[in-house]
C-alpha positions as CSV (number, residue, x, y, z in Angstrom):
1,M,-2.0,-4.9,-26.0
2,R,-5.5,-6.4,-25.7
3,E,-4.1,-9.8,-25.1
4,A,-1.8,-8.6,-22.3
5,L,-4.8,-6.9,-20.7
6,D,-6.9,-10.1,-20.9
7,E,-4.1,-12.1,-19.3
8,V,-3.8,-9.7,-16.4
9,T,-7.5,-9.4,-15.8
10,D,-8.0,-13.2,-16.1
11,A,-5.2,-13.8,-13.6
12,A,-6.7,-11.3,-11.2
13,L,-10.2,-12.9,-11.5
14,D,-8.8,-16.4,-11.0
15,G,-6.9,-15.2,-7.9
16,G,-9.9,-13.5,-6.5
17,M,-12.1,-16.6,-7.1
18,A,-9.4,-18.8,-5.5
19,A,-9.3,-16.5,-2.5
20,A,-13.0,-16.5,-2.1
21,K,-13.1,-20.3,-2.3
22,A,-10.4,-20.5,0.4
23,E,-12.6,-18.2,2.6
24,G,-15.5,-20.7,2.3
25,W,-17.5,-19.0,-0.4
26,G,-19.6,-21.4,-2.5
27,L,-19.2,-21.7,-6.3
28,R,-22.6,-20.2,-7.0
29,Q,-21.9,-17.3,-4.7
30,I,-18.5,-16.7,-6.4
31,G,-20.1,-17.0,-9.8
32,A,-22.9,-14.5,-9.0
33,R,-20.3,-11.9,-8.0
34,A,-18.0,-12.6,-11.0
35,G,-20.8,-12.8,-13.6
36,L,-20.1,-16.5,-14.3
37,S,-21.9,-19.8,-14.0
38,H,-20.9,-21.9,-11.0
39,E,-19.7,-24.5,-13.6
40,K,-17.4,-21.9,-15.2
41,V,-16.0,-21.0,-11.8
42,R,-15.4,-24.7,-11.1
43,Y,-13.6,-25.1,-14.4
44,R,-11.4,-22.0,-14.0
45,L,-10.5,-22.9,-10.4
46,A,-9.5,-26.4,-11.5
47,R,-7.5,-25.1,-14.4
48,V,-5.6,-22.6,-12.2
49,S,-4.9,-25.2,-9.5
50,D,-3.3,-27.5,-12.2
51,E,-0.9,-24.8,-13.4
52,P,2.6,-24.7,-11.8
53,G,2.6,-22.1,-9.1
54,G,-1.2,-22.0,-9.0
55,P,-3.3,-22.1,-5.8
56,S,-3.5,-25.6,-4.3
């Protein structure tokens, strides 16, 4: 059950970060709101954009 919850919340976080980036937010600004470093935000956005069906 915990694994399923982690998948859903990670997907929601990644989607929100991608939406914020598309609206022109900077990586540091996104990271501050998400509680992540800007480098972690960069990594997660790059990982998601490489997945089939991920944001471009």
